[in-house]
C-alpha positions in Angstrom: 89.1 100.4 15.2 87.8 98.9 12.2 85.6 95.8 12.6 88.4 93.8 11.0 90.9 94.7 14.1 88.5 94.2 16.2 87.0 90.9 15.4 91.1 89.9 15.6 91.8 91.9 18.2 88.4 89.7 20.3 89.4 87.0 18.9 92.8 87.0 20.5 91.5 87.8 23.5 88.8 84.9 23.3 92.5 82.4 22.1 94.9 83.6 25.7 91.7 83.4 27.9 91.1 79.8 26.5 94.7 78.9 27.3 94.9 80.3 30.4 91.9 78.6 31.3 92.9 75.4 30.1 96.3 75.5 31.8 94.6 76.5 35.3 92.9 73.1 34.9 95.7 71.1 33.4 98.8 72.3 35.9 97.3 70.2 39.0 97.5 67.2 36.6 101.0 67.8 35.7 102.1 68.2 38.9 102.3 64.7 39.0 104.7 64.4 36.4 108.5 63.7 37.8 110.2 66.4 39.3 112.5 69.0 37.3 110.2 67.5 33.4 109.2 70.2 31.7 106.0 69.5 32.4 106.4 69.6 36.1 108.2 73.1 35.7 105.3 74.3 33.5 102.9 74.0 36.0 105.0 75.5 38.6 105.1 78.5 36.7 101.3 78.4 36.6 100.8 78.2 39.9 103.5 81.2 40.1 101.7 83.1 37.9 98.4 81.9 39.7 100.2 83.5 43.4 100.5 86.6 41.6 96.6 87.3 40.8 95.3 85.0 43.5 95.5 84.2 47.4 95.3 80.7 46.2 93.7 79.1 49.5 92.8 75.6 49.1 89.3 75.8 51.2 88.2 78.2 48.8 89.7 76.4 45.3 88.5 73.6 43.3 91.0 70.7 43.4 91.9 67.8 40.5 94.3 65.4 40.8 94.8 65.7 44.8 96.0 69.0 44.5 94.2 72.5 44.2 93.7 74.4 41.5 96.4 77.7 41.0 93.2 80.0 41.9 90.6 79.8 43.6 87.4 79.2 42.6 86.3 82.3 42.0 89.2 83.3 40.1 88.3 80.0 38.2 84.7 81.5 37.5 86.1 84.8 35.8 88.4 82.6 34.1 85.9 80.6 32.8 83.4 82.8 31.8 85.8 85.2 30.5 86.7 83.9 26.9 82.3 82.7 26.8 81.9 86.9 26.2 84.5 87.2 23.9 83.2 84.3 21.8 79.7 86.0 22.5 81.2 89.5 21.1 82.7 87.7 17.9 79.1 85.9 16.8 77.2 88.9 17.0 77.3 91.7 15.5 79.0 94.6 16.6 76.0 96.8 16.7 74.5 94.0 18.5 77.7 93.5 21.1 77.8 97.2 21.9 74.3 97.3 23.0 74.8 93.9 24.9 77.4 95.7 27.0 76.0 99.1 26.8 74.4 98.7 30.6 77.2 96.4 32.2 79.4 99.0 31.3 77.9 101.8 33.6 78.6 102.2 37.2 75.6 100.6 38.3 76.0 97.6 35.7 79.7 96.9 37.4 78.3 97.4 40.6 75.3 95.3 40.2 78.3 92.6 38.5 80.1 92.8 42.0 77.5 92.9 44.1 77.3 88.9 44.4 80.7 88.5 44.7 81.0 91.2 47.6 77.9 89.7 49.5 79.7 86.2 49.1 83.1 88.0 51.0 81.1 89.2 53.2 79.4 85.7 54.3 83.0 84.3 54.4 84.5 86.7 56.4 81.3 86.7 59.4 80.4 83.1 59.0 83.8 81.5 57.9 81.4 79.3 55.3 82.7 79.0 52.0 81.3 76.9 49.0 84.1 76.8 45.9 80.6 76.4 44.1 79.0 79.8 44.8 82.9 81.7 44.4 83.0 80.1 41.3 79.5 81.3 40.1 79.8 85.0 41.7 83.4 85.2 39.7 81.5 83.8 36.6 79.0 87.0 36.5 82.6 88.8 37.0 84.2 87.6 34.0 81.5 87.6 32.1 80.5 91.5 32.3 84.5 92.0 32.5 85.0 90.5 29.2 81.8 91.7 27.9 83.3 95.4 28.8 86.5 95.2 27.0 84.5 93.4 24.2 82.3 96.8 24.1 85.1 99.4 24.6 87.1 97.3 21.4 84.1 97.8 19.3 83.0 101.2 19.9 86.2 103.2 20.5 87.0 105.3 17.5 89.6 103.8 14.9 92.8 105.8 15.6 91.5 107.0 19.1 93.8 107.3 21.7 93.6 104.8 25.1 92.3 107.1 28.1 91.8 106.2 32.0 89.1 106.8 33.2 87.7 109.5 36.1 89.1 108.7 39.1 86.0 107.7 41.8 84.5 110.2 43.9 86.5 110.1 47.8 84.1 109.6 49.9 
């Protein structure tokens, strides 16, 4: 992919992720609209989409307008951090963007980015204690790293190269 195509794709990803974040934050407010109105139907659609990717447990979610957000706090953190990473990739020159994400794109980097979320899951499962702010912070780490890896892969793919799947993980 040439530099202009990488920038356009990264900008599209930033815009799309910002729109999704705005929809997630606006959906609880839209539930206050009269039943059957387009705004209320749109909120229902966002909640249904959130259900596909998230457990939507109210005790693990932020609330607005008296309603839990359509995704949990960890997902909210992921969706809040991803556009920041895409915008940072747009602000940096191509080589600098690749260098910034070089380490997180390794298996070790992905493991390090996932460790805080994994640790909070263990705490939640063993003690029952949950904190939406902590969940959002661990999600933000994942979202930032994940979007950064996507940005780096766009910048490092040679023009005309076909996408390939990574090799399977070794079995335990």
